[in-house]
C-alpha positions in Angstrom: 21.6 -6.5 -10.2 23.9 -8.7 -8.2 22.7 -11.1 -5.4 24.2 -8.8 -2.8 21.7 -6.0 -2.5 21.1 -3.2 0.0 18.0 -1.1 0.3 17.7 2.3 1.7 15.1 5.1 1.9 16.3 8.6 1.3 14.3 11.6 2.4 14.5 14.2 -0.4 14.5 18.0 0.2 13.7 20.4 -2.5 11.4 18.5 -4.9 8.4 20.6 -6.0 7.0 19.1 -9.2 6.8 16.0 -11.4 9.8 17.2 -13.4 11.9 17.3 -10.2 11.1 13.7 -9.2 11.6 12.4 -12.8 14.9 14.1 -13.1 16.1 12.8 -9.7 14.9 9.3 -10.5 16.8 9.3 -13.8 19.9 10.6 -12.2 20.0 7.9 -9.5 19.2 5.2 -12.0 22.2 6.2 -14.1 24.5 5.0 -11.2 25.9 1.5 -11.8 23.5 -1.3 -10.6 21.1 1.2 -8.8 17.4 0.9 -9.0 15.5 3.9 -7.6 11.9 5.0 -7.4 11.3 8.6 -6.4 7.9 9.5 -5.0 6.8 13.1 -5.1 4.0 12.7 -2.6 6.1 11.2 0.1 9.2 13.1 -0.9 11.2 9.9 -0.7 13.5 7.8 -2.9 13.4 4.1 -2.5 16.8 2.8 -3.6 18.2 -0.7 -4.2 21.9 -0.9 -4.8 24.9 -3.2 -4.9 27.1 -2.2 -1.8 30.2 -3.4 -3.6 29.7 -0.8 -6.3 28.2 2.1 -4.5 27.2 3.3 -1.0 24.7 5.6 0.6 27.1 8.6 0.6 27.4 8.2 -3.2 23.6 8.1 -3.5 23.2 11.3 -1.5 25.9 13.0 -3.5 24.1 12.0 -6.7 20.9 13.7 -5.3 22.9 16.8 -4.3 24.5 16.9 -7.8 21.0 16.9 -9.3 20.1 20.1 -7.3 18.4 18.6 -4.3 19.4 17.5 -0.8 18.9 14.2 0.9 19.4 12.2 4.1 18.7 8.7 5.1 15.1 8.5 6.2 14.7 8.4 9.9 11.8 7.3 12.1 8.4 8.8 11.4 8.5 11.1 14.5 11.9 12.6 13.5 10.8 13.3 9.9 7.5 14.7 11.1 9.4 17.1 13.4 11.6 18.2 10.5 8.6 18.8 8.3 6.9 20.8 11.0 10.0 23.0 11.5 10.3 23.5 7.7 6.6 24.2 7.5 6.9 26.9 10.2 9.8 28.6 8.3 7.9 28.5 5.0 4.8 29.9 6.7 6.9 32.8 8.1 8.3 33.6 4.7 4.8 33.6 3.2 3.4 35.9 5.9 6.3 38.4 5.4 5.8 38.2 1.7 2.1 38.8 2.1 2.7 41.8 4.3 5.1 43.3 1.7 2.7 42.9 -1.2 -0.4 44.0 0.7 -0.3 47.6 -0.6 0.3 46.3 -4.1 -2.6 43.8 -3.8 -4.9 46.6 -2.5 -3.9 48.7 -5.5 -4.8 45.8 -7.9 -8.2 45.2 -6.2 -9.2 48.9 -6.2 -8.4 49.1 -9.9 -11.3 46.6 -10.5 -13.6 49.3 -9.1 -11.9 52.0 -11.2 -10.2 53.4 -8.1 -6.5 54.2 -8.6 -4.3 54.2 -5.5 -1.2 56.2 -6.2 1.9 54.2 -5.1 5.2 55.6 -6.4 7.1 53.2 -8.5 10.1 53.3 -6.3 8.0 52.1 -3.3 6.6 49.3 -5.5 10.1 48.4 -6.3 11.1 48.5 -2.6 8.2 46.2 -1.7 8.6 43.8 -4.6 12.4 43.3 -4.4 12.6 41.3 -1.1 9.7 39.2 -2.3 11.4 38.5 -5.6 14.9 37.6 -4.3 14.3 36.6 -0.7 10.9 34.9 -0.6 11.5 33.7 -4.2 15.1 32.4 -3.6 13.9 28.8 -3.5 12.7 29.1 -7.1 16.0 30.5 -8.3 18.0 27.7 -6.5 15.7 25.1 -8.0 15.8 26.6 -11.4 19.6 26.7 -11.4 19.8 23.1 -10.4 17.4 22.2 -13.2 19.3 24.2 -15.8 22.7 22.7 -14.7 21.3 19.3 -15.6 19.8 20.3 -18.9 16.2 20.0 -17.9 13.3 22.2 -16.6 10.9 22.2 -13.7 8.3 24.3 -12.0 11.0 26.4 -10.3 12.4 27.4 -13.7 9.0 28.4 -15.0 8.2 30.5 -11.9 11.7 32.1 -11.9 11.6 33.0 -15.6 8.1 34.3 -15.4 8.5 36.5 -12.3 12.0 37.7 -13.3 10.7 38.8 -16.7 8.0 40.9 -15.1 10.4 42.3 -12.4 13.3 43.2 -14.7 11.0 44.6 -17.4 9.5 46.9 -14.7 13.0 47.9 -13.5 13.8 48.8 -17.1 10.7 50.9 -17.4 11.6 52.8 -14.2 15.3 53.3 -15.1 14.6 54.5 -18.7 11.5 56.5 -17.7 9.4 54.6 -20.3 5.7 55.5 -20.5 4.4 52.0 -19.8 2.8 50.3 -16.8 5.1 48.5 -14.4 4.4 44.9 -13.2 6.2 44.8 -9.9 3.0 43.6 -8.2 2.5 40.8 -10.8 5.8 39.0 -10.0 5.6 39.6 -6.3 2.0 38.5 -6.0 2.7 35.5 -8.2 5.5 34.3 -5.9 3.3 34.8 -2.8 0.5 32.9 -4.4 2.8 30.0 -5.3 4.1 30.0 -1.7 0.5 29.9 -0.5 -0.3 27.0 -2.8 2.7 25.0 -1.6 1.7 25.6 2.1 -1.9 24.4 1.4 -0.5 21.5 -0.5 1.8 20.5 2.3 -1.0 20.6 4.8 -3.2 18.4 2.5 -0.3 16.0 2.0 0.1 15.7 5.8 -3.6 14.8 6.0 -3.0 12.2 3.3 -0.4 10.4 5.4 -2.5 10.6 8.6 -3.3 6.9 8.4 0.4 6.1 8.7 0.9 8.5 11.5 -2.0 7.0 13.4 -0.3 3.6 13.1 2.9 5.0 14.6 0.9 6.6 17.5 -0.8 3.4 18.4 2.0 1.7 20.4 2.2 2.8 24.0 5.5 4.4 25.1 5.6 2.7 28.5 4.8 -0.9 29.6 4.6 -2.8 32.9 7.3 -5.4 33.0 7.8 -8.0 35.7 11.4 -8.4 36.6 12.6 -10.3 39.7 9.0 -10.6 40.9 8.4 -6.9 40.8 6.3 -5.0 38.2 8.1 -1.9 36.9 7.4 0.6 34.2 9.9 0.3 31.3 10.1 2.2 27.9 8.8 -0.1 25.1 12.1 0.4 23.3 13.9 -1.5 26.1 11.7 -4.6 25.8 13.5 -7.9 25.3 12.1 -11.2 23.9 10.7 -13.4 26.8 10.1 -10.4 29.0 7.0 -10.9 31.2 4.6 -8.0 31.0 1.2 -7.0 32.4 -1.6 -5.3 30.5 -4.4 -3.7 32.5 -7.9 -2.8 31.4 -8.0 0.1 29.0 -4.3 -0.2 28.1 -2.7 -1.1 24.8 -0.5 -4.2 24.4 3.1 -2.9 24.1 4.6 -5.8 22.0 3.5 -9.1 20.5 3.2 -11.8 23.1 1.4 -14.9 24.3 -1.0 -14.9 27.3 0.4 -16.7 30.4 -2.3 -15.8 32.9 -5.8 -14.2 32.9 -8.4 -13.6 30.2 -9.9 -10.6 28.5 -11.2 -9.3 25.2 -9.0 -7.2 22.9 -9.9 -4.7 20.3 -7.8 -5.7 17.3 -9.5 -3.4 14.8 -6.3 -1.5 14.1 -4.7 -4.7 12.8 -7.6 -6.5 11.2 -10.3 -3.9 10.6 -12.7 -6.2 12.6 -14.7 -4.1 15.0 -15.7 -7.0 17.3 -13.4 -7.6 20.3 -11.5 -10.9 20.3 -11.5 -13.1 23.4 -8.1 -14.0 24.7 -7.1 -16.7 27.2 -4.0 -18.7 28.2 -1.8 -19.5 25.2 -3.5 -17.1 22.8 -1.4 -14.5 21.0 -1.7 -10.8 21.5 -0.4 -8.1 19.3 1.2 -4.7 19.9 -1.1 -1.7 19.9 -4.3 -3.7 20.4 -6.5 -2.5 23.2 -7.3 -4.5 26.3 -11.0 -4.1 27.0 -11.3 -5.7 30.5 -9.4 -8.0 32.8 -5.7 -8.1 33.6 -3.6 -10.4 31.5 0.0 -11.4 32.0 1.9 -12.2 28.8 5.4 -13.2 27.6 6.9 -11.1 24.8 7.5 -13.1 21.6 8.3 -10.2 19.2 9.6 -6.8 20.0 10.7 -3.7 18.1 10.8 -4.1 14.3 9.6 -7.7 14.6 6.0 -7.0 15.8 3.0 -7.3 13.6 2.5 -3.5 13.9 6.0 -2.8 12.6 5.3 -5.2 9.7 2.1 -3.3 8.9 3.9 0.0 9.0 6.7 -1.3 6.7 4.2 -2.5 4.2 2.2 0.7 4.2 5.4 2.7 3.7 6.5 0.4 1.0 3.2 0.8 -0.8 3.1 4.6 -0.4 6.7 4.8 -1.8 6.0 2.6 -4.8 4.9 3.7 -8.3 1.8 2.6 -10.2 2.0 1.8 -13.9 -0.4 4.5 -14.8 2.0 7.0 -13.4 4.5 6.2 -16.1 2.4 8.2 -18.6 2.5 11.3 -16.4 6.2 10.9 -15.9 6.9 10.7 -19.6 4.7 13.8 -20.2 6.3 15.8 -17.4 9.8 14.9 -18.8 9.1 16.9 -22.0 6.5 19.3 -20.6 8.8 22.2 -19.4 10.8 22.4 -22.7 7.5 22.5 -24.7 6.1 25.2 -22.4 9.3 27.3 -22.9 8.8 27.0 -26.7 5.1 28.0 -26.4 5.9 31.0 -24.2 8.6 32.1 -26.7 6.0 31.7 -29.6 3.4 33.7 -27.5 5.9 36.5 -27.0 6.9 36.6 -30.7 3.2 36.5 -31.9 2.0 39.4 -29.7 5.1 41.5 -30.3 4.7 41.0 -34.0 1.0 41.8 -34.0 0.9 44.7 -31.5 4.5 45.9 -31.3 4.0 46.2 -27.5 6.9 44.6 -25.7 5.4 44.7 -22.2 2.1 43.2 -23.3 3.8 40.5 -25.3 6.1 39.7 -22.3 3.2 39.5 -19.8 1.3 37.1 -22.0 4.4 34.9 -22.3 4.8 35.1 -18.5 1.2 33.9 -18.1 1.9 30.9 -20.2 5.0 30.1 -18.2 3.2 30.3 -14.9 0.0 28.5 -15.6 1.8 25.5 -17.3 3.6 24.3 -14.1 3.2 20.5 -14.0 2.7 20.2 -10.3 -0.8 18.8 -10.4 0.3 16.3 -13.0 3.0 14.9 -10.8 0.8 14.7 -7.7 -2.2 13.1 -9.4 -1.2 9.5 -8.9 1.2 9.3 -5.9 -0.9 11.3 -3.5 -3.9 9.0 -4.3 -1.8 5.9 -3.7 -0.7 7.4 -0.3 -4.3 7.9 0.8 -5.5 4.5 -0.6 -2.7 2.4 1.0 -3.2 4.1 4.4 -7.0 3.6 4.1 -6.5 -0.1 3.2 -4.2 -0.7 6.2 -6.8 0.8 8.6 -9.2 -1.8 7.3 -6.9 -4.8 7.6 -5.8 -4.8 3.9 -2.0 -4.6 3.5 -0.9 -3.7 0.0 2.7 -4.6 -1.0 3.0 -2.0 -3.8 1.0 0.4 -5.9 1.1 -1.8 -8.9 -0.8 -4.6 -7.0 -3.5 -2.1 -6.0 -3.7 -0.9 -9.5 -4.0 -4.4 -11.1 -6.7 -5.6 -8.7 -9.4 -3.6 -10.4 -8.9 -5.5 -13.6 -9.5 -9.0 -12.2 -11.8 -11.2 -14.2 -11.1 -14.6 -12.6 -10.6 -15.2 -8.9 -9.2 -18.6 -7.9 -10.0 -19.6 -4.3 -8.2 -22.3 -2.4 -10.9 -24.2 -0.4 -9.2 -25.1 2.9 -8.5 -22.0 5.1 -9.9 -19.6 2.6 -13.6 -20.6 2.0 -13.5 -22.8 5.1 -12.2 -22.3 8.6 -9.2 -24.4 7.8 -9.7 -26.4 11.0 -11.0 -29.8 10.0 -12.3 -31.9 12.9 -13.0 -35.6 13.1 -16.8 -36.3 12.9 -16.9 -40.1 12.6 -14.8 -43.2 13.1 -16.1 -46.1 11.0 -14.1 -49.3 11.7 -14.5 -52.2 9.4 -16.0 -55.5 10.6 -13.8 -57.1 13.2 -12.2 -53.8 14.3 -13.2 -51.2 16.9 -12.9 -47.4 17.2 -10.0 -47.5 19.7 -7.9 -49.7 17.5 -8.6 -47.7 14.4 -7.8 -44.4 16.2 -4.5 -45.8 17.7 -3.2 -47.0 14.3 -4.3 -43.8 12.4 -2.8 -41.4 15.0 0.5 -43.3 15.0 0.7 -43.3 11.2 -0.2 -39.6 11.0 2.2 -38.3 13.7 4.9 -37.3 11.1 2.6 -36.0 8.4 2.2 -32.3 7.7 -1.3 -32.7 6.2 -4.1 -30.7 8.0 -6.2 -33.9 8.4 -3.3 -35.6 10.2 -3.1 -32.6 12.6 -6.9 -32.8 13.2 -6.6 -36.5 13.8 -3.9 -36.1 16.4 -5.9 -33.4 18.2 -8.9 -35.7 18.3 -6.8 -38.6 19.6 -5.5 -36.8 22.6 -4.5 -37.9 25.3 -3.6 -41.0 23.3 0.2 -41.2 22.8 1.1 -42.2 19.2 3.4 -45.3 18.9 6.7 -45.2 17.0 6.6 -46.0 13.3 9.3 -46.7 10.8 9.7 -46.7 7.0 7.5 -43.6 6.8 6.9 -42.3 3.3 4.3 -39.6 2.4 2.9 -38.8 -1.0 1.9 -35.1 -0.6 -1.8 -34.5 -1.0 -2.6 -38.2 -1.3 -1.5 -40.4 1.6 1.3 -42.2 3.4 2.9 -45.6 4.2 4.6 -46.7 7.4 5.4 -49.7 9.5 3.9 -50.0 13.0 4.6 -53.0 15.3 6.3 -54.7 12.4 3.3 -54.5 10.2 3.0 -52.3 7.0 0.0 -49.9 6.8 -1.3 -47.4 4.3 -3.4 -44.4 5.1 -4.8 -41.7 2.8 -7.5 -40.6 0.4 -9.9 -43.4 -0.9 -8.4 -42.8 -4.4 -4.9 -43.3 -3.0 -5.8 -46.6 -1.3 -7.7 -47.8 -4.4 -4.6 -47.2 -6.5 -2.8 -49.5 -4.0 -5.3 -52.3 -4.7 -7.4 -51.8 -1.6 -11.1 -52.6 -2.1 -13.1 -50.0 -0.3 -16.8 -49.6 0.6 -17.5 -47.1 -2.1 -21.2 -46.4 -1.4 -20.6 -45.6 2.2 -17.6 -43.3 1.3 -19.7 -41.5 -1.4 -22.6 -40.9 1.0 -20.2 -39.1 3.5 -18.5 -37.1 0.7 -21.8 -35.9 -0.5 -22.3 -34.3 2.9 -19.1 -32.3 2.3 -16.9 -34.5 4.4 -13.4 -35.5 3.7 -12.5 -39.2 4.2 -9.3 -41.0 4.9 -9.0 -44.8 4.9 -6.6 -47.0 6.8 -5.6 -50.5 5.5 -3.2 -53.3 6.2 -2.2 -55.9 3.6 -4.8 -54.5 1.2 -7.5 -55.1 3.8 -9.4 -51.9 4.9 -9.3 -51.4 8.7 -11.8 -48.5 8.6 -12.6 -44.9 7.6 -12.3 -41.6 9.4 -14.6 -38.7 8.4 -13.6 -35.0 8.8 -15.6 -31.8 8.3 -14.2 -28.4 7.7 -17.0 -25.8 8.1 -17.4 -22.9 5.7 -16.5 -19.5 7.2 -19.7 -17.7 8.3 -19.0 -14.9 5.8 -18.0 -17.0 2.8 -21.4 -17.3 1.1 -22.1 -13.6 1.3 -18.6 -12.8 0.1 -18.8 -15.1 -2.9 -22.2 -13.6 -3.9 -20.6 -10.1 -3.6 -17.7 -11.0 -5.7 -20.0 -12.5 -8.4 -22.0 -9.2 -8.3 -18.8 -7.4 -9.1 -18.6 -9.4 -12.3 -15.8 -11.7 -11.2 -15.7 -15.4 -12.2 -15.1 -17.5 -9.1 -13.2 -20.8 -9.3 -12.6 -23.1 -6.3 -9.6 -25.4 -6.1 -9.6 -28.3 -3.8 -7.5 -31.4 -3.1 -10.6 -33.2 -2.1 -12.5 -35.7 -4.2 -15.2 -34.5 -6.6 -18.1 -35.3 -4.3 -16.7 -33.4 -1.3 -15.5 -30.5 -3.5 -18.9 -30.2 -5.2 -20.7 -30.2 -1.8 -18.6 -27.4 -0.5 -18.8 -25.4 -3.7 -22.6 -25.7 -3.7 -22.8 -24.6 0.0 -20.6 -21.5 -0.9 -22.6 -20.7 -4.1 -19.7 -21.4 -6.5 -20.6 -23.0 -9.8 -17.1 -23.7 -11.0 -14.7 -25.9 -9.1 -11.7 -28.2 -9.7 -11.3 -31.2 -7.4 -8.4 -33.5 -6.6 -5.9 -30.7 -7.4 -2.4 -31.5 -6.1 -0.4 -28.7 -4.5 2.1 -28.6 -7.3 -0.7 -28.3 -9.9 -2.4 -25.2 -8.4 0.0 -22.8 -10.2 -0.6 -24.7 -13.5 -4.3 -24.0 -13.2 -3.7 -20.3 -12.5 -1.4 -20.1 -15.6 -4.1 -21.8 -17.7 -6.6 -19.0 -17.0 -3.9 -16.4 -17.7 -3.3 -18.1 -21.0 -6.9 -17.5 -21.8 -6.1 -13.7 -21.5 -7.8 -13.4 -18.1 -6.5 -11.2 -15.3 -6.3 -13.8 -12.5 -6.4 -13.4 -8.8 -5.5 -16.1 -6.3 -6.5 -16.4 -2.7 -4.7 -18.8 -0.4 -3.3 -19.4 3.0 -1.0 -22.4 3.0 2.6 -23.2 2.1 1.3 -25.2 -0.8 -0.5 -22.1 -2.2 2.8 -20.1 -2.5 3.6 -21.1 -6.2 0.0 -20.3 -7.3 0.1 -17.0 -5.4 3.3 -16.1 -7.1 1.9 -17.1 -10.5 -1.3 -15.0 -10.2 -1.6 -11.4 -11.6 -2.8 -10.4 -8.1 -2.4 -12.6 -5.1 -4.2 -12.4 -1.7 -3.0 -14.2 1.4 -5.0 -14.7 4.6 -3.0 -13.6 7.6 -4.0 -16.8 9.4 -1.9 -18.6 6.8 1.8 -19.4 6.5 4.5 -16.8 6.4 5.6 -18.2 3.0 2.1 -17.6 1.5 2.1 -14.1 2.9 5.6 -13.4 1.5 4.5 -14.5 -1.9 1.2 -12.5 -1.9 0.7 -9.0 -3.3 -2.0 -8.2 -0.7 -2.2 -9.6 2.8 -5.6 -9.8 4.5 -5.3 -9.3 8.2 -8.9 -10.5 8.7 -9.4 -14.1 7.6 -12.6 -13.2 5.7 -13.2 -13.5 2.0 -15.0 -10.1 2.2 -11.6 -8.5 2.6 -10.8 -9.7 -1.0 -14.0 -7.9 -2.3 -13.0 -4.9 -0.2 -9.5 -4.8 -1.7 -10.9 -5.1 -5.3 -13.5 -2.4 -4.6 -10.9 -0.1 -3.1 -8.7 -0.7 -6.2 -11.6 0.3 -8.5 -12.3 3.5 -6.4 -8.6 4.4 -6.3 -8.1 4.0 -10.1 -11.2 6.1 -10.7 -9.8 8.8 -8.4 -6.4 8.7 -10.2 -8.1 9.0 -13.6 -10.1 12.0 -12.3 -6.9 13.6 -11.0 -5.1 13.1 -14.3 -8.0 14.4 -16.2 -8.1 17.5 -14.0 -4.4 18.0 -14.4 -4.4 17.6 -18.2 -7.6 19.7 -18.6 -6.2 22.5 -16.5 -3.2 22.8 -18.8 -5.0 22.1 -22.0 -7.5 24.9 -21.2 -5.2 27.2 -19.3 -2.2 27.5 -21.7 -4.3 28.6 -24.8 -6.2 31.2 -22.6 -2.9 32.5 -21.4 -1.4 32.6 -24.9 -4.4 34.5 -26.1 -3.9 37.2 -23.5 -7.0 36.3 -21.5 -5.2 35.6 -18.2 -2.8 37.9 -16.5 0.1 36.4 -14.5 -1.5 36.9 -11.1 -4.7 35.0 -12.1 -2.5 32.3 -13.8 -0.4 32.0 -10.7 -3.5 31.6 -8.5 -4.9 29.0 -10.8 -1.6 27.1 -10.9 -1.4 27.0 -7.1 -5.0 25.9 -6.7 -4.7 23.1 -9.3 -2.2 21.2 -7.1 -4.4 21.7 -4.1 -7.5 20.5 -6.0 -5.7 17.3 -7.0 -4.6 16.6 -3.4 -8.1 17.5 -2.0 -9.8 15.2 -4.5 -7.5 12.3 -3.4 -8.5 13.0 0.2 -12.1 12.3 -0.7 -11.0 8.7 -0.9 -11.2 8.7 2.9 -15.0 8.5 2.6 -14.7 4.9 1.3 -15.8 2.2 3.6 -15.5 -1.6 3.3 -18.6 -3.3 2.0 -18.9 -5.8 4.8 -19.6 -3.0 7.3 -22.6 -1.9 5.3 -24.4 -5.2 5.7 
């Protein structure tokens, strides 16, 4: 693929089974420099292509040439309206079909009780014909598209089976043969399949309800202040820096920052956290969060597709449209399934005709094989479960980038945790100033704040916060060694500041016992020196998150080996690890070495997860098999991560792993049901133990059962809420 890539989402019309999606995916991927993933559950194709070699029109033409139709996916509301209109049309066709076959169904039911309702064959033909060729037209169109491309699908099986029953019955009537007719079998089968598809569509809509709920969260109208007057403006007309007002009980229209007022906002739709979050001046607010009380005036900082809500929706759509590795097995099977079924149906017909010499009985048994073998359930087993799981995860503050990440998470054996900002609050504060003999606190603080003003290290930021309102003085010759310390010139004098190990390496003699005593309390220490003479020490403390201890215990109960990485010295790292309940830790790890440690565990054949939040965590996150980024962290870390945790709580990692395990269990159940259905059903049909109507009903219900089983995932709840 070239560097110039475009991405588009195509809404596909006409896919009805796994063979359809596999055939379409193969057709699109045959185009030059095109990478396409087709999802049966969402009925979308996610396509990456080189715009210099192809375009969207060519992609749509390729879809149409394969026997389907497509258009560029529009917003959720427009697609939902289209689906609703299509659903109404299909429901009308089903009800008309049901009304036409009602007499035939009554005849079949009465036969069970040995009551024979005399319906002339010409009336049976009159009732069955519109069902066969009007209501069943979709199957003929799909079958023709499949045959044109040298493959088979569900439509082909249904069209062959019902046509065989219909035309055989026509021959019996025309030639006045003394054999039973099967008009009711083909017509009833088509009606049952239509019913199954209607029920399946309804269940699939429920599966995407989480995504729909996200779309419905954002208010349509907002109160914007323009020229000193507050007016109601559609959210779509918002501009960055617009001033808006949010009243009690209203949703925030766009992302912003509070200018005036205070309140508490319910951010559960973003974070999964049920407790309201206090908001005051300079705090950020996010689109679709609910204002509990108080009026707040805010300035818009992100509108439209740039809001956090829009980012959440994009990630959910991306995850729902992606493909898990376990689905590849189903795709391979469905690719050869229909040809195998056609061979089995032919063999069934040949066997029964040879044994009994009864053409109609042999044909009906072959029709049963064709009908019951439709691979719809097999194609839906994985994608519909991923759709439900990714929506469920988003509702609980867990954003999954793709299905493969969700699938891999259940295999994790080692979880590497960055200390700062992951286990701890990530907000170190100065706890003590310890000047050396002959110096004082004010002088030590002035020098340290001036030296640290250009540093990006979290301890430097904490130092500057503590030093306010002191104004740092200009420095020159500033040189920083990442993760260790820095050198700079202040007032013509050369100073060095950093970790005790860094200063010791520069030949500075430090008060080691005092430093060790502070480190054993879990504090981080930086030292300041001039001309190899220590000027003093500054102690920092970064508190554990309140939930970290319980989360670590929960992860260990799940059988996961926990390893903490820290840039701190051994004594501080050991103290924090002991407080968190972690037995294994690595201290004095430089940012560039984090990825090395992740790779070392992978080399031991472990499936490794990494949790981080900083820019320096990005290489390690990219190296891990599954990476988790705290939303409170940097955008780079979030971009590198497979799973983003909207709630800065390690419990979310355990929740994501637990959801992964539950999801994979549900996928395996669905695949088992789909395989078992065909493994049991095809032999029964071949042995003549299933008539086509029962086979058709079973086929329709198999897809519905797979979707319904996936919907049971909605009963899952995050573990932290149970405590």
